[in-house]
N, CA, C and O atoms as a Tinker XYZ file with bonds, in Angstrom:
   272  protein
     1  N      8.279000   -2.537000   16.884000    73     2
     2  CA     8.095000   -1.525000   15.857000    64     1     3
     3  C      6.930000   -0.616000   16.230000    63     2     4     5
     4  O      5.929000   -1.061000   16.791000    81     3
     5  N      7.077000    0.646000   15.912000    73     3     6
     6  CA     6.033000    1.615000   16.215000    64     5     7
     7  C      4.894000    1.503000   15.209000    63     6     8     9
     8  O      5.108000    1.204000   14.034000    81     7
     9  N      3.693000    1.746000   15.691000    73     7    10
    10  CA     2.501000    1.634000   14.858000    64     9    11
    11  C      2.488000    2.731000   13.784000    63    10    12    13
    12  O      2.635000    3.910000   14.106000    81    11
    13  N      2.313000    2.351000   12.517000    73    11    14
    14  CA     2.213000    3.365000   11.465000    64    13    15
    15  C      0.949000    4.206000   11.631000    63    14    16    17
    16  O     -0.104000    3.703000   12.023000    81    15
    17  N      1.077000    5.481000   11.329000    73    15    18
    18  CA    -0.059000    6.386000   11.392000    64    17    19
    19  C     -0.780000    6.424000   10.047000    63    18    20    21
    20  O     -0.164000    6.268000    8.992000    81    19
    21  N     -2.063000    6.630000   10.100000    73    19    22
    22  CA    -2.820000    6.918000    8.889000    64    21    23
    23  C     -2.714000    8.422000    8.625000    63    22    24    25
    24  O     -2.238000    9.175000    9.474000    81    23
    25  N     -3.151000    8.842000    7.469000    73    23    26
    26  CA    -3.160000   10.268000    7.145000    64    25    27
    27  C     -3.982000   11.040000    8.186000    63    26    28    29
    28  O     -3.538000   12.076000    8.682000    81    27
    29  N     -5.166000   10.545000    8.515000    73    27    30
    30  CA    -6.029000   11.243000    9.487000    64    29    31
    31  C     -5.375000   11.317000   10.866000    63    30    32    33
    32  O     -5.506000   12.327000   11.558000    81    31
    33  N     -4.681000   10.270000   11.266000    73    31    34
    34  CA    -3.981000   10.294000   12.553000    64    33    35
    35  C     -2.838000   11.306000   12.533000    63    34    36    37
    36  O     -2.606000   12.001000   13.523000    81    35
    37  N     -2.121000   11.391000   11.407000    73    35    38
    38  CA    -1.061000   12.390000   11.291000    64    37    39
    39  C     -1.631000   13.797000   11.380000    63    38    40    41
    40  O     -1.059000   14.655000   12.053000    81    39
    41  N     -2.747000   14.042000   10.711000    73    39    42
    42  CA    -3.350000   15.376000   10.747000    64    41    43
    43  C     -3.818000   15.726000   12.159000    63    42    44    45
    44  O     -3.682000   16.873000   12.585000    81    43
    45  N     -4.363000   14.765000   12.881000    73    43    46
    46  CA    -4.787000   15.009000   14.267000    64    45    47
    47  C     -3.573000   15.325000   15.144000    63    46    48    49
    48  O     -3.637000   16.215000   15.992000    81    47
    49  N     -2.474000   14.605000   14.944000    73    47    50
    50  CA    -1.252000   14.846000   15.707000    64    49    51
    51  C     -0.665000   16.212000   15.348000    63    50    52    53
    52  O     -0.210000   16.943000   16.228000    81    51
    53  N     -0.676000   16.554000   14.071000    73    51    54
    54  CA    -0.155000   17.850000   13.624000    64    53    55
    55  C     -0.990000   18.990000   14.222000    63    54    56    57
    56  O     -0.438000   20.010000   14.634000    81    55
    57  N     -2.293000   18.822000   14.270000    73    55    58
    58  CA    -3.153000   19.853000   14.860000    64    57    59
    59  C     -2.869000   19.987000   16.355000    63    58    60    61
    60  O     -2.823000   21.097000   16.885000    81    59
    61  N     -2.681000   18.870000   17.022000    73    59    62
    62  CA    -2.369000   18.880000   18.456000    64    61    63
    63  C     -1.046000   19.603000   18.726000    63    62    64    65
    64  O     -0.892000   20.252000   19.761000    81    63
    65  N     -0.097000   19.493000   17.798000    73    63    66
    66  CA     1.230000   20.110000   17.933000    64    65    67
    67  C      1.397000   21.284000   16.963000    63    66    68    69
    68  O      2.498000   21.579000   16.499000    81    67
    69  N      0.296000   21.930000   16.677000    73    67    70
    70  CA     0.267000   22.994000   15.668000    64    69    71
    71  C      1.326000   24.063000   15.921000    63    70    72    73
    72  O      2.057000   24.436000   15.005000    81    71
    73  N      1.413000   24.551000   17.136000    73    71    74
    74  CA     2.370000   25.625000   17.444000    64    73    75
    75  C      3.768000   25.098000   17.765000    63    74    76    77
    76  O      4.662000   25.866000   18.120000    81    75
    77  N      3.945000   23.798000   17.640000    73    75    78
    78  CA     5.243000   23.182000   17.919000    64    77    79
    79  C      5.810000   22.529000   16.657000    63    78    80    81
    80  O      6.523000   21.529000   16.738000    81    79
    81  N      5.490000   23.097000   15.494000    73    79    82
    82  CA     6.017000   22.591000   14.232000    64    81    83
    83  C      5.042000   21.774000   13.411000    63    82    84    85
    84  O      5.344000   21.427000   12.269000    81    83
    85  N      3.891000   21.462000   13.957000    73    83    86
    86  CA     2.902000   20.686000   13.206000    64    85    87
    87  C      2.114000   21.506000   12.212000    63    86    88    89
    88  O      1.430000   20.957000   11.348000    81    87
    89  N      2.206000   22.835000   12.331000    73    87    90
    90  CA     1.416000   23.713000   11.466000    64    89    91
    91  C      1.672000   23.478000    9.986000    63    90    92    93
    92  O      0.733000   23.421000    9.193000    81    91
    93  N      2.932000   23.341000    9.615000    73    91    94
    94  CA     3.270000   23.134000    8.202000    64    93    95
    95  C      2.643000   21.861000    7.669000    63    94    96    97
    96  O      2.152000   21.836000    6.540000    81    95
    97  N      2.655000   20.829000    8.448000    73    95    98
    98  CA     2.082000   19.563000    8.018000    64    97    99
    99  C      0.564000   19.665000    7.950000    63    98   100   101
   100  O     -0.051000   19.181000    7.000000    81    99
   101  N     -0.038000   20.289000    8.947000    73    99   102
   102  CA    -1.487000   20.410000    8.973000    64   101   103
   103  C     -1.981000   21.274000    7.813000    63   102   104   105
   104  O     -2.996000   20.962000    7.190000    81   103
   105  N     -1.270000   22.347000    7.531000    73   103   106
   106  CA    -1.698000   23.283000    6.493000    64   105   107
   107  C     -1.311000   22.841000    5.081000    63   106   108   109
   108  O     -2.016000   23.156000    4.122000    81   107
   109  N     -0.202000   22.118000    4.943000    73   107   110
   110  CA     0.357000   21.871000    3.607000    64   109   111
   111  C      0.279000   20.430000    3.114000    63   110   112   113
   112  O      0.254000   20.197000    1.906000    81   111
   113  N      0.241000   19.481000    4.005000    73   111   114
   114  CA     0.216000   18.084000    3.559000    64   113   115
   115  C     -1.206000   17.672000    3.216000    63   114   116   117
   116  O     -2.160000   18.022000    3.911000    81   115
   117  N     -1.324000   16.921000    2.127000    73   115   118
   118  CA    -2.593000   16.288000    1.788000    64   117   119
   119  C     -2.336000   14.784000    1.694000    63   118   120   121
   120  O     -1.217000   14.326000    1.926000    81   119
   121  N     -3.360000   14.028000    1.358000    73   119   122
   122  CA    -3.178000   12.576000    1.323000    64   121   123
   123  C     -2.145000   12.154000    0.280000    63   122   124   125
   124  O     -1.429000   11.174000    0.488000    81   123
   125  N     -2.058000   12.870000   -0.829000    73   123   126
   126  CA    -1.068000   12.544000   -1.857000    64   125   127
   127  C      0.355000   12.733000   -1.310000    63   126   128   129
   128  O      1.222000   11.886000   -1.528000    81   127
   129  N      0.590000   13.837000   -0.603000    73   127   130
   130  CA     1.904000   14.081000   -0.004000    64   129   131
   131  C      2.233000   12.982000    0.993000    63   130   132   133
   132  O      3.349000   12.464000    1.013000    81   131
   133  N      1.270000   12.634000    1.806000    73   131   134
   134  CA     1.454000   11.565000    2.790000    64   133   135
   135  C      1.798000   10.250000    2.108000    63   134   136   137
   136  O      2.723000    9.554000    2.525000    81   135
   137  N      1.056000    9.910000    1.061000    73   135   138
   138  CA     1.306000    8.657000    0.335000    64   137   139
   139  C      2.690000    8.663000   -0.304000    63   138   140   141
   140  O      3.385000    7.647000   -0.275000    81   139
   141  N      3.097000    9.787000   -0.878000    73   139   142
   142  CA     4.425000    9.885000   -1.486000    64   141   143
   143  C      5.517000    9.720000   -0.427000    63   142   144   145
   144  O      6.521000    9.046000   -0.659000    81   143
   145  N      5.312000   10.341000    0.738000    73   143   146
   146  CA     6.279000   10.211000    1.826000    64   145   147
   147  C      6.423000    8.747000    2.234000    63   146   148   149
   148  O      7.538000    8.239000    2.351000    81   147
   149  N      5.307000    8.078000    2.447000    73   147   150
   150  CA     5.379000    6.698000    2.936000    64   149   151
   151  C      5.955000    5.753000    1.883000    63   150   152   153
   152  O      6.614000    4.774000    2.234000    81   151
   153  N      5.720000    6.025000    0.611000    73   151   154
   154  CA     6.337000    5.200000   -0.435000    64   153   155
   155  C      7.853000    5.372000   -0.434000    63   154   156   157
   156  O      8.594000    4.406000   -0.617000    81   155
   157  N      8.304000    6.598000   -0.228000    73   155   158
   158  CA     9.741000    6.863000   -0.296000    64   157   159
   159  C     10.488000    6.535000    1.001000    63   158   160   161
   160  O     11.607000    6.025000    0.961000    81   159
   161  N      9.870000    6.827000    2.146000    73   159   162
   162  CA    10.583000    6.715000    3.419000    64   161   163
   163  C     10.022000    5.670000    4.372000    63   162   164   165
   164  O     10.566000    5.480000    5.461000    81   163
   165  N      8.971000    5.002000    3.998000    73   163   166
   166  CA     8.378000    4.003000    4.874000    64   165   167
   167  C      7.259000    4.592000    5.716000    63   166   168   169
   168  O      6.927000    5.770000    5.584000    81   167
   169  N      6.689000    3.783000    6.565000    73   167   170
   170  CA     5.536000    4.218000    7.357000    64   169   171
   171  C      5.843000    5.441000    8.219000    63   170   172   173
   172  O      6.944000    5.596000    8.747000    81   171
   173  N      4.846000    6.293000    8.342000    73   171   174
   174  CA     4.937000    7.445000    9.240000    64   173   175
   175  C      4.509000    6.962000   10.615000    63   174   176   177
   176  O      3.407000    6.439000   10.785000    81   175
   177  N      5.374000    7.138000   11.581000    73   175   178
   178  CA     5.047000    6.776000   12.959000    64   177   179
   179  C      4.920000    8.065000   13.774000    63   178   180   181
   180  O      5.302000    9.143000   13.321000    81   179
   181  N      4.388000    7.932000   14.958000    73   179   182
   182  CA     4.268000    9.085000   15.845000    64   181   183
   183  C      5.648000    9.669000   16.133000    63   182   184   185
   184  O      5.826000   10.887000   16.142000    81   183
   185  N      6.609000    8.805000   16.366000    73   183   186
   186  CA     7.962000    9.269000   16.674000    64   185   187
   187  C      8.566000   10.040000   15.500000    63   186   188   189
   188  O      9.164000   11.097000   15.698000    81   187
   189  N      8.413000    9.517000   14.276000    73   187   190
   190  CA     8.908000   10.227000   13.088000    64   189   191
   191  C      8.219000   11.567000   12.937000    63   190   192   193
   192  O      8.863000   12.581000   12.666000    81   191
   193  N      6.907000   11.570000   13.112000    73   191   194
   194  CA     6.143000   12.804000   12.954000    64   193   195
   195  C      6.597000   13.858000   13.962000    63   194   196   197
   196  O      6.812000   15.012000   13.591000    81   195
   197  N      6.742000   13.480000   15.219000    73   195   198
   198  CA     7.163000   14.441000   16.236000    64   197   199
   199  C      8.559000   14.981000   15.949000    63   198   200   201
   200  O      8.828000   16.161000   16.174000    81   199
   201  N      9.446000   14.124000   15.455000    73   199   202
   202  CA    10.785000   14.579000   15.090000    64   201   203
   203  C     10.715000   15.552000   13.912000    63   202   204   205
   204  O     11.438000   16.548000   13.887000    81   203
   205  N      9.861000   15.271000   12.951000    73   203   206
   206  CA     9.695000   16.182000   11.814000    64   205   207
   207  C      9.106000   17.515000   12.267000    63   206   208   209
   208  O      9.503000   18.565000   11.762000    81   207
   209  N      8.176000   17.489000   13.201000    73   207   210
   210  CA     7.622000   18.729000   13.739000    64   209   211
   211  C      8.720000   19.542000   14.419000    63   210   212   213
   212  O      8.821000   20.752000   14.215000    81   211
   213  N      9.547000   18.867000   15.233000    73   211   214
   214  CA    10.638000   19.563000   15.930000    64   213   215
   215  C     11.613000   20.186000   14.932000    63   214   216   217
   216  O     12.050000   21.323000   15.112000    81   215
   217  N     11.948000   19.449000   13.896000    73   215   218
   218  CA    12.850000   19.966000   12.870000    64   217   219
   219  C     12.223000   21.155000   12.148000    63   218   220   221
   220  O     12.893000   22.161000   11.914000    81   219
   221  N     10.970000   21.048000   11.801000    73   219   222
   222  CA    10.261000   22.135000   11.135000    64   221   223
   223  C     10.269000   23.395000   11.997000    63   222   224   225
   224  O     10.502000   24.493000   11.489000    81   223
   225  N     10.020000   23.246000   13.280000    73   223   226
   226  CA    10.025000   24.385000   14.192000    64   225   227
   227  C     11.425000   24.977000   14.320000    63   226   228   229
   228  O     11.578000   26.199000   14.342000    81   227
   229  N     12.435000   24.136000   14.404000    73   227   230
   230  CA    13.819000   24.620000   14.507000    64   229   231
   231  C     14.213000   25.407000   13.259000    63   230   232   233
   232  O     14.862000   26.449000   13.361000    81   231
   233  N     13.825000   24.918000   12.087000    73   231   234
   234  CA    14.120000   25.632000   10.839000    64   233   235
   235  C     13.404000   26.980000   10.827000    63   234   236   237
   236  O     13.990000   27.995000   10.452000    81   235
   237  N     12.150000   26.989000   11.232000    73   235   238
   238  CA    11.386000   28.241000   11.269000    64   237   239
   239  C     12.006000   29.234000   12.252000    63   238   240   241
   240  O     12.119000   30.421000   11.947000    81   239
   241  N     12.404000   28.758000   13.415000    73   239   242
   242  CA    13.027000   29.637000   14.409000    64   241   243
   243  C     14.347000   30.202000   13.899000    63   242   244   245
   244  O     14.651000   31.374000   14.122000    81   243
   245  N     15.125000   29.376000   13.220000    73   243   246
   246  CA    16.392000   29.839000   12.641000    64   245   247
   247  C     16.138000   30.897000   11.564000    63   246   248   249
   248  O     16.833000   31.910000   11.494000    81   247
   249  N     15.159000   30.648000   10.753000    73   247   250
   250  CA    14.774000   31.621000    9.716000    64   249   251
   251  C     14.369000   32.946000   10.355000    63   250   252   253
   252  O     14.821000   34.009000    9.928000    81   251
   253  N     13.528000   32.883000   11.363000    73   251   254
   254  CA    13.071000   34.096000   12.042000    64   253   255
   255  C     14.235000   34.863000   12.659000    63   254   256   257
   256  O     14.259000   36.093000   12.625000    81   255
   257  N     15.183000   34.152000   13.212000    73   255   258
   258  CA    16.335000   34.789000   13.859000    64   257   259
   259  C     17.230000   35.500000   12.859000    63   258   260   261
   260  O     17.862000   36.501000   13.194000    81   259
   261  N     17.289000   34.992000   11.635000    73   259   262
   262  CA    18.194000   35.590000   10.650000    64   261   263
   263  C     17.521000   36.638000    9.786000    63   262   264   265
   264  O     18.192000   37.531000    9.269000    81   263
   265  N     16.226000   36.552000    9.620000    73   263   266
   266  CA    15.524000   37.488000    8.735000    64   265   267
   267  C     15.146000   38.766000    9.461000    63   266   268   269
   268  O     15.270000   39.853000    8.897000    81   267
   269  N     14.695000   38.657000   10.678000    73   267   270
   270  CA    14.192000   39.840000   11.377000    64   269   271
   271  C     15.318000   40.424000   12.155000    63   270   272
   272  O     15.140000   41.436000   12.833000    81   271
């Protein structure tokens, strides 16, 4: 099993991947959001976080392609 991340570890990872989809998490998530996520979906792991960053970036890119 992958090691669960703490809120601070998630924020550090999001900052490291800021331009690769981590920006939304770094700018918008707080500890309450993190706690709600982990209660509903289980521990946040590095793998889950990176997948969420990739999805966030893909959604943003799709939005940009259709709006502009």
